[in-house]
C-alpha positions as CSV (number, residue, x, y, z in Angstrom):
1,M,19.9,-21.0,-7.8
2,A,17.3,-18.1,-8.4
3,I,17.5,-15.5,-6.1
4,R,14.6,-15.0,-3.6
5,L,12.2,-12.8,-2.0
6,K,13.5,-11.7,1.4
7,Y,11.2,-13.1,3.9
8,W,12.7,-10.3,6.8
9,G,12.1,-7.3,4.5
10,W,11.3,-5.8,1.2
11,G,12.2,-7.0,-2.4
12,Y,15.0,-10.2,-3.3
13,E,18.0,-11.2,-1.2
14,N,20.4,-9.4,-3.2
15,E,18.4,-6.0,-2.8
16,S,19.0,-3.4,0.3
17,L,20.2,0.1,1.1
18,T,23.7,0.9,0.4
19,A,26.4,1.6,2.7
20,T,26.0,5.4,2.2
21,E,22.2,5.1,2.3
22,K,22.1,3.5,5.5
23,S,24.3,6.4,6.6
24,Q,23.0,9.5,5.9
25,L,19.6,8.0,7.3
26,L,20.7,6.8,10.7
27,S,22.8,10.8,10.3
28,A,19.6,12.3,9.8
29,L,18.0,10.6,12.6
30,A,20.2,11.0,15.0
31,E,21.4,14.8,14.4
32,G,18.3,16.1,13.7
33,Y,16.1,14.7,16.3
34,G,18.0,12.2,18.6
35,I,17.1,9.2,17.3
36,R,19.9,7.0,17.7
37,P,20.3,3.2,17.3
38,G,20.6,0.4,19.7
39,P,22.0,-3.0,19.2
40,E,21.9,-4.2,16.3
41,L,19.5,-7.5,15.8
42,P,21.1,-10.4,13.3
43,V,18.5,-11.7,10.3
44,P,16.9,-14.3,11.8
45,G,18.2,-17.2,9.9
46,L,16.1,-20.2,8.1
47,A,17.2,-22.5,10.3
48,E,17.2,-20.6,13.4
49,I,13.3,-20.1,13.3
50,D,11.7,-22.4,15.5
51,L,8.7,-23.8,12.5
52,A,5.7,-25.8,14.2
53,D,5.4,-29.3,12.3
54,S,2.4,-28.7,9.3
55,R,-0.9,-29.4,11.5
56,L,-2.5,-30.2,8.3
57,R,-2.6,-33.4,5.6
58,L,-3.6,-32.1,2.3
59,P,-5.7,-34.1,0.0
60,A,-3.8,-35.3,-3.4
61,P,-5.4,-32.6,-5.6
62,I,-4.7,-29.9,-3.6
63,D,-1.3,-31.4,-2.4
64,H,0.0,-31.8,-6.2
65,F,-0.4,-27.4,-6.3
66,S,1.1,-27.3,-2.7
67,T,3.8,-26.6,-0.6
68,A,4.6,-27.2,3.0
69,E,8.6,-26.6,2.6
70,P,10.2,-24.4,5.6
71,Y,11.3,-21.2,3.3
72,E,7.6,-20.8,1.6
73,R,6.1,-21.2,5.4
74,V,8.1,-18.7,6.5
75,L,8.0,-16.4,3.8
76,H,4.1,-16.0,3.8
77,S,4.4,-15.6,7.2
78,F,4.2,-11.6,7.3
79,G,3.4,-8.8,5.6
80,Q,5.4,-5.4,5.2
81,S,3.8,-3.7,8.0
82,Q,5.8,-2.4,11.1
83,P,4.6,-4.8,13.5
84,D,5.6,-7.5,10.8
85,S,8.8,-6.3,10.8
86,I,9.4,-6.6,14.8
87,R,7.8,-9.9,14.8
88,I,10.3,-11.3,12.1
89,F,13.1,-9.6,14.3
90,A,12.3,-11.4,17.6
91,R,11.9,-14.8,15.4
92,D,7.4,-15.4,16.3
93,F,6.5,-17.7,13.9
94,S,4.0,-19.2,15.4
95,H,1.5,-18.1,13.3
96,A,3.2,-19.5,10.0
97,P,0.8,-21.0,7.6
98,D,0.9,-25.1,7.1
99,A,1.3,-24.9,4.1
100,V,1.1,-22.5,1.1
101,A,-1.1,-23.5,-2.0
102,Y,0.0,-22.1,-5.7
103,P,-3.7,-22.9,-7.4
104,R,-3.4,-22.7,-11.8
105,H,-7.1,-21.7,-12.8
106,E,-10.0,-21.1,-11.0
107,A,-10.7,-24.8,-10.4
108,D,-7.6,-25.2,-8.3
109,L,-9.4,-22.2,-6.5
110,I,-12.8,-24.2,-6.5
111,T,-11.6,-27.6,-4.8
112,L,-9.6,-25.7,-2.2
113,F,-12.4,-24.1,-1.4
114,D,-14.2,-26.9,-1.3
115,W,-12.1,-28.9,1.0
116,A,-10.9,-26.2,3.5
117,S,-14.5,-25.4,4.3
118,E,-15.5,-28.8,4.9
119,A,-12.1,-29.4,7.2
120,Q,-12.2,-25.9,9.0
121,V,-8.9,-24.6,7.3
122,A,-8.4,-21.1,7.1
123,L,-7.2,-19.3,3.7
124,I,-5.4,-16.2,3.4
125,P,-5.5,-14.9,0.0
126,Y,-2.1,-13.7,-1.2
127,G,-0.8,-11.6,-3.8
128,G,2.8,-9.8,-3.5
129,G,2.7,-10.2,-0.4
130,S,2.8,-5.9,0.1
131,S,0.2,-4.9,2.9
132,V,1.4,-2.8,5.5
133,V,-2.0,-3.8,7.8
134,G,-1.6,-6.6,8.3
135,G,-3.8,-7.9,5.4
136,V,-2.1,-11.1,4.6
137,T,-0.4,-12.3,8.0
138,P,-2.6,-15.0,9.1
139,D,-3.1,-14.2,12.6
140,I,-6.3,-16.7,13.0
141,N,-8.4,-16.9,15.5
142,G,-11.7,-19.3,16.1
143,G,-11.3,-22.6,15.9
144,F,-9.7,-23.4,12.7
145,R,-7.9,-26.4,12.4
146,G,-4.6,-25.0,10.1
147,T,-4.6,-22.0,7.7
148,V,-3.4,-22.4,3.9
149,T,-1.6,-18.8,2.3
150,V,-3.6,-19.1,-1.2
151,N,-0.5,-17.2,-3.4
152,T,-2.1,-16.4,-6.7
153,S,1.4,-15.9,-8.6
154,R,0.5,-18.9,-11.2
155,M,-2.6,-16.7,-12.4
156,N,-0.7,-13.9,-14.0
157,G,-1.7,-13.7,-17.6
158,V,-2.4,-10.8,-19.8
159,L,-5.5,-12.6,-21.7
160,E,-6.9,-10.7,-24.3
161,V,-6.2,-7.2,-24.8
162,D,-8.7,-5.0,-27.3
163,P,-7.3,-2.1,-29.1
164,L,-10.1,-0.8,-30.1
165,S,-11.9,0.0,-26.6
166,R,-8.4,0.2,-24.7
167,A,-8.8,-2.2,-22.5
168,A,-7.3,-6.1,-21.3
169,R,-8.4,-8.9,-19.2
170,I,-5.3,-9.8,-17.5
171,Q,-5.3,-12.0,-14.6
172,G,-5.6,-11.3,-10.5
173,G,-1.8,-12.7,-10.1
174,A,-0.1,-10.7,-12.7
175,R,2.6,-8.6,-10.9
176,G,2.6,-4.6,-11.9
177,P,6.4,-6.0,-14.0
178,E,4.5,-8.5,-15.7
179,L,1.5,-7.0,-16.1
180,E,3.0,-4.0,-17.9
181,A,5.6,-6.5,-20.0
182,G,2.2,-7.6,-21.5
183,L,0.8,-4.8,-22.4
184,K,3.6,-3.0,-23.8
185,P,4.0,-4.6,-27.2
186,H,0.6,-2.7,-28.0
187,G,1.5,0.2,-27.4
188,L,-0.7,0.4,-24.3
189,T,-0.5,0.9,-20.4
190,L,-2.5,0.1,-17.1
191,R,-0.5,3.4,-15.9
192,H,-0.7,2.1,-12.3
193,F,2.2,2.5,-10.7
194,P,1.6,2.0,-6.2
195,Q,4.9,2.1,-4.8
196,S,4.7,-1.3,-4.3
197,F,4.1,-2.0,-8.1
198,E,7.6,-4.6,-8.2
199,H,6.0,-6.8,-5.9
200,S,2.0,-6.2,-5.9
201,T,-0.5,-7.8,-8.5
202,L,-3.8,-6.3,-10.0
203,G,-5.8,-8.8,-8.0
204,G,-4.4,-7.1,-5.0
205,W,-4.5,-3.8,-6.0
206,I,-8.4,-4.2,-6.7
207,A,-9.1,-6.2,-3.4
208,T,-7.8,-3.1,-1.5
209,R,-8.6,-0.5,-4.1
210,S,-5.1,0.4,-4.5
211,G,-3.8,4.1,-4.8
212,G,-1.0,4.7,-7.8
213,H,1.0,7.1,-9.8
214,F,-1.7,9.8,-10.6
215,A,-2.0,11.8,-7.8
216,T,-5.0,13.6,-9.3
217,L,-8.5,12.1,-11.2
218,Y,-6.8,8.3,-11.8
219,T,-6.0,7.6,-8.4
220,H,-7.5,4.5,-7.2
221,I,-7.7,1.3,-9.0
222,D,-11.5,1.4,-8.5
223,D,-11.5,4.0,-12.1
224,L,-9.9,1.8,-14.3
225,V,-11.8,-1.2,-14.2
226,E,-14.7,-2.8,-16.2
227,N,-15.1,-5.6,-14.4
228,V,-14.4,-7.6,-12.2
229,T,-14.3,-11.9,-11.8
230,M,-14.0,-13.3,-8.3
231,V,-14.1,-16.9,-7.1
232,T,-16.0,-17.3,-3.4
233,P,-16.8,-20.5,-1.6
234,G,-20.3,-19.9,-2.4
235,G,-20.2,-19.7,-6.2
236,R,-18.3,-17.4,-9.0
237,I,-19.2,-13.4,-9.7
238,V,-18.6,-12.1,-12.9
239,S,-20.0,-8.6,-13.4
240,R,-20.9,-7.5,-17.0
241,R,-18.1,-5.6,-19.2
242,L,-19.4,-1.7,-19.8
243,P,-17.5,1.8,-19.4
244,G,-20.0,2.6,-17.4
245,S,-23.5,1.6,-16.0
246,G,-26.8,2.9,-13.5
247,A,-28.1,-0.4,-13.0
248,G,-28.5,-0.8,-9.0
249,P,-25.5,-1.1,-6.9
250,S,-22.6,-2.0,-8.7
251,P,-21.5,-5.4,-8.1
252,D,-17.9,-4.3,-8.9
253,R,-17.7,-1.8,-5.4
254,L,-18.4,-5.0,-3.6
255,M,-15.5,-7.0,-4.9
256,L,-13.4,-3.6,-4.8
257,G,-11.5,-3.4,-1.6
258,S,-13.1,-7.1,-0.5
259,E,-9.2,-7.6,0.9
260,G,-9.7,-11.3,0.6
261,S,-12.9,-11.4,2.5
262,L,-15.8,-12.8,0.6
263,G,-13.7,-14.5,-2.5
264,I,-10.5,-14.6,-4.4
265,I,-10.4,-12.2,-7.7
266,T,-9.1,-14.3,-11.0
267,E,-9.4,-11.7,-13.3
268,A,-10.4,-8.2,-14.5
269,W,-11.0,-5.8,-17.6
270,V,-9.0,-2.9,-16.9
271,R,-9.4,0.7,-18.8
272,L,-5.8,1.3,-20.5
273,Q,-4.0,4.2,-22.2
274,A,-1.5,4.4,-24.7
275,R,2.0,5.4,-24.0
276,V,3.4,8.7,-22.4
277,R,4.9,10.6,-25.2
278,F,4.8,14.3,-23.6
279,K,6.1,15.0,-19.9
280,A,7.0,18.1,-17.6
281,T,7.9,18.2,-13.7
282,A,8.4,21.4,-12.2
283,G,9.2,21.9,-8.2
284,F,8.5,24.9,-6.3
285,R,9.8,25.7,-2.6
286,Y,7.7,27.0,0.3
287,P,9.0,28.4,3.8
288,D,5.5,26.5,5.5
289,F,4.2,23.3,4.5
290,L,0.4,24.8,4.6
291,Q,1.1,27.9,1.9
292,A,2.1,25.0,-0.1
293,A,-1.2,23.1,0.9
294,R,-3.1,26.5,0.0
295,S,-1.1,26.5,-3.6
296,V,-2.1,22.8,-4.0
297,R,-5.8,23.6,-3.3
298,A,-5.9,26.0,-6.0
299,I,-3.9,23.9,-8.6
300,S,-6.4,21.2,-8.0
301,Q,-9.8,23.5,-8.1
302,T,-8.6,24.5,-11.9
303,G,-9.6,21.7,-13.6
304,L,-5.8,20.8,-14.9
305,Y,-5.2,17.3,-13.1
306,P,-1.9,17.3,-13.3
307,S,-0.1,13.7,-12.9
308,N,1.8,14.6,-9.7
309,V,0.9,17.4,-7.3
310,R,2.2,16.2,-4.5
311,I,4.3,18.4,-1.6
312,V,6.9,17.0,1.6
313,D,7.7,18.8,4.5
314,G,11.0,19.8,5.7
315,V,11.4,16.7,8.0
316,E,10.2,14.3,5.6
317,L,12.9,15.8,3.1
318,G,15.9,16.4,5.5
319,I,15.5,12.6,6.5
320,N,15.7,11.6,3.2
321,G,18.5,13.7,2.0
322,A,16.5,15.8,-0.4
323,G,16.6,19.3,2.0
324,D,18.0,21.1,4.7
325,G,14.8,20.9,6.6
326,S,13.9,25.0,6.2
327,F,11.3,24.5,3.2
328,A,8.2,21.8,2.0
329,L,8.1,21.0,-1.7
330,L,5.5,21.3,-4.2
331,V,6.0,18.9,-6.7
332,I,4.4,19.0,-10.0
333,S,4.1,16.9,-13.3
334,F,2.0,16.7,-15.9
335,E,2.2,13.7,-18.8
336,S,0.2,12.7,-22.1
337,S,-0.1,10.4,-24.7
338,D,-0.9,12.6,-26.9
339,H,-0.4,16.6,-26.9
340,P,2.6,18.5,-25.3
341,V,1.5,19.8,-21.6
342,D,3.5,23.1,-21.4
343,V,0.4,25.0,-21.8
344,W,-0.8,23.5,-18.7
345,M,2.1,23.4,-16.6
346,A,2.5,27.2,-17.0
347,R,-1.1,27.5,-15.9
348,A,0.0,25.4,-12.9
349,A,3.4,27.0,-12.2
350,E,1.8,30.3,-12.1
351,C,-0.5,29.1,-9.7
352,A,2.7,27.5,-7.1
353,R,4.2,31.2,-7.9
354,D,1.1,33.2,-7.1
355,G,0.8,31.0,-3.4
356,G,4.2,32.2,-2.9
357,G,6.4,29.3,-4.4
358,I,9.8,29.8,-5.2
359,P,11.0,27.2,-8.1
360,D,13.4,24.4,-6.8
361,V,15.5,24.2,-10.2
362,E,16.1,26.8,-13.0
363,G,15.0,26.1,-16.2
364,G,11.5,26.0,-16.7
365,S,10.3,23.4,-19.5
366,D,13.9,21.1,-18.4
367,P,12.5,17.6,-19.3
368,D,15.1,16.2,-17.3
369,A,14.0,18.6,-13.8
370,H,12.3,15.4,-12.5
371,L,16.0,14.3,-11.9
372,K,17.2,17.7,-10.8
373,G,17.0,19.5,-7.0
374,S,15.3,18.1,-4.4
375,V,12.8,16.8,-6.7
376,G,15.1,14.7,-8.0
377,A,16.7,13.6,-4.7
378,W,13.2,13.2,-3.0
379,R,12.3,10.9,-6.1
380,N,15.1,8.8,-5.5
381,A,14.4,8.4,-2.0
382,F,10.7,7.6,-2.8
383,I,12.0,4.9,-4.4
384,R,14.5,3.5,-1.7
385,M,11.8,3.8,0.8
386,P,10.8,0.4,1.2
387,Y,14.2,-1.3,2.4
388,N,14.2,1.4,5.4
389,R,12.3,-0.8,7.7
390,E,14.5,-4.1,7.7
391,F,17.5,-1.7,8.2
392,L,15.9,0.7,10.9
393,T,13.8,-2.0,12.9
394,P,16.4,-4.2,13.9
395,L,18.6,-1.8,15.6
396,G,15.4,-0.5,17.6
397,I,14.1,2.2,15.7
398,I,10.0,2.3,14.7
399,S,9.5,3.9,11.1
400,D,5.7,3.8,10.0
401,T,4.0,5.7,8.3
402,F,-0.3,6.2,8.4
403,E,-2.7,7.8,5.4
404,T,-5.9,9.4,5.6
405,A,-8.1,11.9,3.5
406,I,-9.9,14.8,4.8
407,T,-12.4,17.9,3.1
408,W,-10.2,21.0,2.5
409,D,-12.2,23.0,5.1
410,R,-11.1,20.5,8.2
411,F,-7.7,19.9,6.5
412,E,-5.5,22.4,8.6
413,P,-7.1,21.3,12.3
414,L,-6.3,17.7,11.0
415,Y,-3.0,18.6,10.2
416,H,-2.5,20.6,13.7
417,E,-4.1,17.7,16.2
418,V,-2.7,14.9,14.1
419,G,1.1,15.8,14.2
420,Q,0.7,16.7,17.7
421,T,-0.9,13.6,18.7
422,T,2.0,11.5,16.8
423,R,4.7,13.5,18.6
424,A,3.1,13.2,22.2
425,A,2.2,10.0,21.8
426,I,5.7,9.3,20.8
427,R,7.5,11.2,24.1
428,S,4.8,8.9,26.3
429,V,5.1,6.1,24.4
430,T,9.4,6.1,24.7
431,G,10.1,9.0,26.8
432,A,11.9,10.3,23.5
433,E,11.3,12.4,20.8
434,G,10.7,11.7,17.4
435,A,10.3,12.8,14.0
436,V,7.0,13.5,12.3
437,S,6.7,14.7,8.8
438,C,3.9,14.7,6.5
439,R,3.1,14.5,2.8
440,F,0.1,14.6,0.1
441,S,0.0,11.4,-1.7
442,H,-3.2,12.3,-3.5
443,V,-5.4,15.2,-3.9
444,Y,-9.0,16.0,-5.2
445,P,-10.7,19.4,-5.6
446,D,-12.6,18.8,-2.4
447,G,-9.6,17.2,-0.3
448,P,-6.3,16.1,0.3
449,A,-4.7,12.6,1.3
450,P,-2.3,13.4,4.0
451,Y,0.8,11.1,4.3
452,F,2.5,10.9,7.5
453,A,5.6,9.2,9.2
454,F,6.8,9.0,12.2
455,H,10.5,7.5,13.6
456,C,11.8,7.0,17.1
457,A,13.9,4.8,19.3
458,A,12.2,2.3,20.9
459,D,12.6,-0.1,23.7
460,P,13.5,-3.9,22.1
461,A,12.2,-5.9,24.9
462,S,8.8,-3.8,24.2
463,M,8.8,-2.3,20.9
464,Q,5.4,-4.4,19.4
465,E,3.8,-3.1,22.2
466,Q,5.3,0.8,22.0
467,W,4.3,0.7,18.1
468,W,0.4,0.2,19.2
469,E,0.0,2.3,21.3
470,I,1.9,5.0,19.2
471,K,-0.9,3.6,16.5
472,Q,-4.0,3.6,18.5
473,A,-3.1,7.3,19.8
474,V,-2.8,8.5,16.2
475,S,-6.0,6.4,14.7
476,D,-8.4,7.8,17.3
477,A,-7.1,11.5,16.2
478,V,-7.5,10.8,12.8
479,M,-11.2,9.5,13.7
480,A,-11.8,12.1,15.3
481,A,-10.2,14.8,13.1
482,G,-13.1,13.5,10.6
483,G,-10.9,12.1,8.5
484,T,-10.6,8.4,6.9
485,I,-8.6,5.4,8.8
486,T,-7.2,4.9,5.1
487,H,-7.1,6.3,2.2
488,H,-5.2,3.5,0.0
489,H,-3.2,1.1,2.7
490,A,-6.4,-0.6,3.4
491,I,-8.0,-2.3,6.3
492,G,-6.2,-5.5,6.9
493,R,-6.3,-6.6,10.9
494,D,-4.3,-3.5,11.8
495,H,-7.5,-0.8,11.2
496,R,-10.3,-3.5,11.8
497,P,-11.3,-1.2,15.3
498,W,-11.5,2.7,13.4
499,Y,-12.7,0.6,10.1
500,D,-15.9,-0.5,12.7
501,Q,-16.2,2.8,13.9
502,Q,-16.3,4.4,10.5
503,R,-18.5,2.6,8.6
504,P,-22.7,2.6,8.6
505,G,-23.3,0.1,11.5
506,L,-26.3,-0.9,9.5
507,F,-23.8,-1.2,6.7
508,G,-21.8,-3.9,8.2
509,E,-24.4,-5.7,9.1
510,V,-24.8,-5.7,5.3
511,L,-22.0,-6.7,4.7
512,A,-22.0,-9.3,7.5
513,K,-24.7,-11.2,5.7
514,A,-22.7,-10.8,2.5
515,K,-19.8,-12.3,4.1
516,G,-21.9,-15.1,5.7
517,Q,-23.4,-15.8,1.8
518,L,-19.9,-16.0,-0.2
519,D,-18.3,-17.5,2.8
520,P,-20.6,-19.7,4.7
521,K,-18.5,-21.1,6.7
522,G,-16.1,-17.7,7.1
523,I,-12.5,-19.2,5.8
524,L,-11.3,-16.1,4.0
525,N,-9.4,-13.9,5.9
526,P,-11.1,-14.2,9.2
527,G,-10.9,-11.2,10.9
528,V,-10.4,-8.5,8.1
529,L,-13.4,-6.5,7.3
530,V,-16.2,-8.3,9.1
531,D,-16.0,-11.2,11.7
532,T,-16.5,-14.6,10.8
533,P,-19.6,-16.4,11.3
């Protein structure tokens, strides 16, 4: 029997934190911050879940590629957000989709759109289900007669490779490993590795403006898109495949970030790179996070464009077993398919030392530096972080993240104000202290993308409400400090109130009219980005 994806957490059913990893995480939270677990809630067994009968009777042409099997409906009830996790362990599956469709090609999508528009059925586009902001959670209002989640995983091929232009035409349902496996025989790579790489899709990356492996230069999937094909209830949109164009407002920019609310991205031409041959990584310790940030600013403005230039504060290092809390860590990496990177690394390291950084591991250009010291320990912890929540939530511990971007001149006030607000909100809501950390996920010459995490013990009976109070406070603080409500996590349902504040009012009206034109009955991901007509 094939190993299935978990419906209660990240990855497959045979994957989780090890006993050692669990013990280390709980010890770090308890000893450093007084955050202790409560009684553990068991994982809800499939037979224990009160799943309402499907409200829909699918016509034969759609029933042929759809299922109402209980496991499928439960699996597609949630994404990977903190509120999703809380509701899973509270056994709240009252909103589960009535069915899950697996279209095989665009003709299936068109058939589905036509039927759903007439039958008043909401459709939830679903790539890998990795949304951490409620983007695939079918919480639907508005008088719909039912809900169908549309899983694109059967449209997952690498259809065409253009080695001369270094580009490929790939279907939107291709997950990261499938996509890379199709490119590897050609000696090429998309080189876009979000943390969700294994369980997210190209179409999902484009629809949510995913942030990937590179901390500078090619940070978003936006930078790697040549053209997009999107099927909507109102018709099919195909942009012209070009390296660049100045011909009016870009249709690609309308589809990038559309989050399944305007249509479903079925394929795209994407820009590729030759596979990496040369790498170098170094780490530097600083006594203070802001001191490290100033070194990052210096490096970001040199024009070196390292593939990785991130800082991690002492709190995050300590919680994840990569430090003792006494220092912040700056990680610098360069990579190339064409030439050695030693000269670039030497200059970046000079900037780091000029700013007061002390090497994390002595050894200069050690090719295995990324596996050693605090750099290596944090790298390993970063890869394993998606498994933390499914372990902590049933113990009554909130473990969530939020991210933003801000210009350098406003960064330090935002850092202080958002951190203080988060700590105060945790005290106010829970009556106890929590742990609040910050790192940089991406960096631009004009500003960083700070990525915050917070942990706190919660009341299991009101965990959802406590999370929401903290979320509201920190989101308000981010907006008041001039940041964006999201740099790469997307809007979903969780960020919608602040997205309405951030976007210009007139643009919101234009977007709503575009929704009305492309999706006249408002069936696609209702409530995400704009209100349903």
